[in-house]
C-alpha positions in Angstrom: 0.0 0.0 0.0 1.3 3.4 -0.9 2.1 5.8 2.0 0.0 8.4 0.2 -3.7 7.9 0.3 -5.2 7.7 -3.2 -7.5 10.6 -3.9 -9.8 10.5 -6.9 -10.3 13.7 -8.9 -13.2 13.9 -11.3 -12.5 15.4 -14.6 -14.2 18.0 -16.8 -14.7 17.3 -20.4 -14.5 19.5 -23.5 -16.8 17.5 -25.7 -16.2 19.6 -28.8 -12.5 19.0 -28.6 -12.9 15.4 -27.3 -10.6 15.7 -24.4 -10.6 15.7 -20.6 -9.5 18.7 -18.6 -8.5 19.5 -15.0 -6.9 22.5 -13.4 -3.5 21.7 -12.0 -4.4 23.4 -8.7 -6.5 20.3 -7.8 -3.5 18.0 -8.3 -1.1 20.4 -6.6 -3.5 20.6 -3.5 -3.8 16.9 -3.1 0.0 16.4 -3.5 0.8 19.1 -1.0 -1.6 17.5 1.5 0.2 14.2 1.2 -2.2 12.4 -1.1 -1.7 10.7 -4.5 -4.0 12.2 -7.2 -5.9 9.7 -9.3 -7.7 11.2 -12.3 -11.1 9.7 -13.1 -12.4 9.7 -16.7 -16.2 9.5 -17.1 -17.1 5.8 -17.2 -20.3 5.0 -15.3 -19.6 1.3 -15.8 -16.3 1.6 -14.0 -17.5 3.6 -10.9 -17.3 0.6 -8.6 -13.8 -0.3 -9.9 -12.6 3.3 -9.4 -13.9 3.3 -5.8 -12.0 0.0 -5.1 -8.8 1.9 -6.0 -9.5 5.0 -3.9 -9.1 6.1 -0.3 -10.9 9.5 -0.9 -12.7 11.5 -3.5 -12.9 15.1 -4.8 -15.8 16.0 -6.9 -14.5 19.0 -8.8 -16.2 22.1 -10.1 -16.9 23.3 -13.7 -18.7 25.8 -15.8 -22.0 23.9 -16.0 -25.1 23.3 -13.9 -26.7 20.4 -12.0 -29.8 19.4 -14.0 -32.9 20.6 -12.1 -34.7 17.4 -12.9 -32.4 15.7 -10.3 -34.1 17.8 -7.6 -37.6 17.6 -8.9 -37.9 20.9 -10.8 -38.4 21.7 -14.5 -35.5 23.4 -16.1 -36.0 27.2 -16.5 -34.3 29.5 -19.0 -32.0 30.9 -16.4 -30.4 27.5 -15.9 -27.0 27.3 -17.5 -25.4 24.7 -19.7 -25.5 21.0 -18.7 -23.0 18.1 -19.0 -25.3 15.1 -18.6 -22.6 12.4 -19.0 -20.3 14.0 -16.5 -23.1 14.6 -14.0 -24.4 11.1 -14.3 -21.0 9.7 -13.6 -20.3 12.0 -10.7 -23.7 11.3 -9.2 -23.1 7.5 -9.3 -19.6 7.8 -8.0 -20.6 10.2 -5.2 -23.5 8.2 -4.0 -21.4 5.1 -3.9 -18.6 6.9 -2.0 -20.9 8.3 0.6 -22.5 4.9 1.0 -19.1 3.4 1.6 -18.3 6.2 4.1 -15.3 7.2 2.0 -13.9 10.7 2.7 -15.3 13.1 0.2 -14.8 16.7 -0.7 -17.2 18.5 -3.1 -15.9 21.7 -4.7 -18.2 24.3 -6.2 -20.6 22.3 -8.4 -19.4 19.2 -6.4 -20.9 20.7 -3.3 -24.2 21.4 -5.0 -24.3 17.8 -6.2 -23.6 16.5 -2.7 -26.7 18.4 -1.5 -28.8 17.1 -4.4 -27.9 13.4 -3.8 -29.0 13.8 -0.2 -32.4 15.1 -1.5 -31.7 18.8 -1.3 -32.6 21.5 -3.8 -30.8 24.3 -5.5 -31.5 27.8 -6.7 -31.4 27.5 -10.4 -30.3 31.1 -10.6 -29.6 33.3 -7.6 -30.7 36.5 -9.3 -33.9 35.1 -10.7 -34.9 32.9 -7.8 -33.7 34.9 -4.8 -33.0 38.4 -6.0 -29.3 38.0 -5.2 -26.3 38.9 -7.4 -22.6 39.4 -7.0 -21.6 35.7 -6.7 -20.1 35.4 -10.2 -16.6 36.5 -9.4 -14.6 38.1 -12.1 -10.9 37.4 -12.9 -8.6 36.7 -11.2 -10.6 33.7 -10.0 -8.1 32.5 -7.4 -8.1 35.7 -5.3 -10.7 35.6 -2.4 -13.2 38.3 -3.0 -15.7 38.1 -0.1 -16.1 36.7 3.4 -17.8 33.5 4.5 -19.0 33.1 8.1 -18.2 29.6 9.4 -20.5 28.0 11.8 -18.8 27.3 15.1 -18.4 23.6 16.1 -18.5 22.3 12.6 -15.9 20.1 11.0 -15.0 23.0 8.6 -14.5 25.3 11.6 -12.1 22.8 13.2 -10.1 22.6 9.9 -9.9 26.3 9.1 -9.5 27.5 12.7 -11.4 30.7 12.2 -14.9 32.2 12.4 -14.6 33.9 9.0 -12.5 33.3 5.9 -12.3 35.1 2.6 -13.3 32.9 -0.3 -13.2 32.9 -4.1 -16.6 31.5 -5.1 -18.0 32.1 -8.5 -21.5 30.7 -9.2 -25.0 31.5 -10.2 -26.6 28.4 -8.6 -26.5 27.7 -4.8 -27.9 25.4 -2.2 -31.6 26.2 -1.5 -33.0 23.5 0.8 -30.4 21.3 2.5 -30.9 17.6 2.0 -31.3 14.9 4.6 -28.5 15.1 7.1 -26.9 18.1 5.4 -25.5 20.7 7.8 -24.8 24.2 6.5 -21.4 25.1 7.8 -20.7 28.5 6.2 -22.7 31.4 4.6 -21.9 34.5 2.6 -22.9 37.9 4.1 -26.1 37.8 2.1 -27.0 34.4 3.5 -26.1 32.3 0.5 -24.7 28.8 1.5 -21.0 28.6 1.1 -20.3 25.3 2.7 -22.1 22.1 3.8 -21.1 18.9 5.6 -22.5 15.5 6.5 -22.0 15.0 10.2 -23.1 11.4 10.0 -19.9 10.5 8.0 -16.2 10.7 9.0 -15.4 13.3 6.4 -17.9 14.7 3.9 -17.5 18.5 3.2 -18.7 20.6 0.4 -17.4 24.1 -0.3 -18.8 26.6 -2.9 -15.4 28.2 -3.3 -12.1 26.8 -4.7 -9.7 26.2 -1.7 -7.1 24.6 -4.0 -6.8 27.9 -5.8 -7.2 30.3 -2.8 -4.6 28.5 -0.7 -1.8 30.5 -2.5 -3.3 33.6 -1.0 -4.4 32.2 2.4 -2.8 29.0 3.6 -5.9 28.2 5.8 -7.6 26.9 2.7 -5.0 24.2 2.3 -6.3 22.7 5.6 -9.4 21.5 3.8 -7.4 19.2 1.5 -5.1 18.1 4.4 -8.3 17.2 6.3 -9.5 15.0 3.4 -6.1 13.3 3.0 -5.8 12.7 6.8 -9.3 11.2 6.9 -8.4 8.9 4.1 -5.3 7.9 5.9 -7.2 7.3 9.1 -9.5 4.9 7.2 -6.6 2.6 6.8 -6.5 1.9 10.6 
């Protein structure tokens, strides 16, 4: 067994150019935390085989939306582009990982999907559904642009070690109704959910921002990936 826990990273896909993509900051964050990054192409039939190889999972973000049909709503015009193949793969993988009590981190859209697989809902568009704007951060995307208040006593609070942290979230969808067992662990100043966690599992945290990118500006963000890797290492015992 490798001394580095094997952490799966879901990939984005450029369908027009027929290639997979992943920002190197995800790989760098897992390596810096002591993990071994394993890149996961979309293959629904291989989800169980992937999980057998992994000690932890990161469901990454991307410029697309979770299909509203997954949380019981018709799609409205404000809903953005979809990637059905990627979402179907990530949903199957995430559900299986949570059922196996595998340490999981959901980033951006990965956090939203975590809420949906637990039966929660999303705002299809914050401006249209909640009258809120200002969450689609302009470049540079890695620089934290607003604060998030962290709920005391949560797993996230223990990792970050602060009551507030500046974050770099950029999104037009957000968690609306938390799913079964989903605890909101951070909010933006306007009340928008910035982080969730599943207290019934050893490590299952979702963040709306990108800690793998923000860590170069504030090292506290790196603690989220260290927590994931440590939880994966603890599972060996």
